[in-house]
Every structure is written in structure tokens, then in C-alpha cells.
C-alpha positions in Angstrom: 23.2 -48.2 159.9 20.6 -48.1 163.0 18.3 -45.0 163.2 16.1 -44.2 166.0 12.7 -43.2 164.6 11.3 -41.7 161.3 12.8 -42.2 157.4 16.1 -43.4 157.4 18.8 -42.5 154.3 20.5 -45.5 152.3 23.8 -46.8 153.3 25.7 -48.0 150.2 29.2 -49.8 150.3 30.4 -52.7 148.0 30.1 -56.3 148.6 33.6 -57.1 148.1 36.9 -55.2 147.6 39.6 -56.7 145.8 43.3 -55.9 147.7 46.7 -56.6 146.6 49.0 -57.9 149.7 51.2 -54.6 150.4 49.5 -52.1 148.5 46.7 -49.8 150.0 43.0 -50.6 149.4 39.8 -48.2 149.6 37.2 -49.4 151.8 34.7 -47.3 150.5 31.1 -46.3 152.4 28.5 -43.7 151.6 25.5 -42.6 153.8 22.5 -40.7 151.3 21.0 -39.0 153.8 17.4 -37.8 154.2 16.9 -34.0 155.3 18.0 -33.0 158.6 20.2 -36.3 158.8 23.4 -35.7 159.6 26.5 -38.6 160.3 28.0 -38.2 164.0 29.8 -41.3 164.1 31.2 -43.9 161.7 32.4 -47.2 163.0 35.1 -49.6 161.1 34.8 -53.6 162.8 36.9 -56.2 160.9 34.5 -59.2 160.9 36.6 -62.9 162.7 35.5 -66.1 162.8 32.1 -67.3 164.5 30.7 -63.7 164.0 32.8 -62.1 166.2 34.3 -58.9 165.4 36.6 -56.0 166.6 36.8 -52.6 165.9 39.1 -51.2 163.4 38.7 -47.3 163.8 36.0 -45.1 165.1 35.6 -41.3 162.8 33.5 -38.7 164.5 32.3 -35.3 164.1 33.2 -33.8 167.4 36.2 -36.1 168.4 37.9 -36.8 165.3 39.6 -40.3 164.2 40.7 -43.0 167.0 42.5 -46.2 164.9 42.8 -49.3 167.3 46.5 -50.1 168.0 47.1 -53.2 165.7 46.4 -50.3 162.8 47.7 -47.4 164.0 49.1 -45.4 161.1 47.4 -48.0 158.7 44.2 -46.1 158.7 43.8 -42.9 157.3 40.3 -40.7 155.4 41.0 -40.3 151.7 39.1 -37.3 151.6 38.3 -34.5 154.9 34.2 -33.9 154.9 31.7 -34.6 156.2 31.2 -38.1 157.8 28.6 -39.2 155.0 31.6 -40.3 153.1 32.8 -42.8 155.3 35.3 -44.5 153.5 38.9 -45.1 154.8 42.4 -46.2 153.3 43.8 -49.3 154.5 47.4 -49.3 154.0 49.7 -52.2 153.3 
């Protein structure tokens, strides 16, 4: 998370998540916001070799969800509502 000024909330993620090949997996991410903070966008990246990364999905409060082509139809939000809960489900 990146905050430009002032106090920041806390991003809560699991260090590792176990997935079973061919089944769905929940990738949790929650932001414990400070007073007057609101999450506007969550971006999920896939980390590759040598520190490279590729965008998987962007969840935006105003513009909705955008999923990159390799993941189209495989990414969904398990719960509607504020982006302080930015978890996604990665199908299959």
C-alpha cells in the first residue's frame, strides 16, 4: 500500500495461500483503514521470475473490475461492498 501523507492503515494479507490444482482459491487482502480513509483501487499482480510482475486484475470503486485477458472469467470478488476487502477468487 502507498499513502502520500498522514497516517496509514494496515494491509492484512496471508503470507502464503495453498491452492489445489483445478479448484478455486481465495486470495485474501483486507485494508484496515484509518478514520477518513477509503480504498479507491486494488490492483492484483502476479509476481514472476527475477522480480517481474504482470497485472491480473484491477478493482476500482468508480469503474468496477478489469481483469486481464489470460484471467478473464477466472477472477471474481467473493463479496460485494467496499474495497477495504479486496479479496479475489481465482477459479480453476
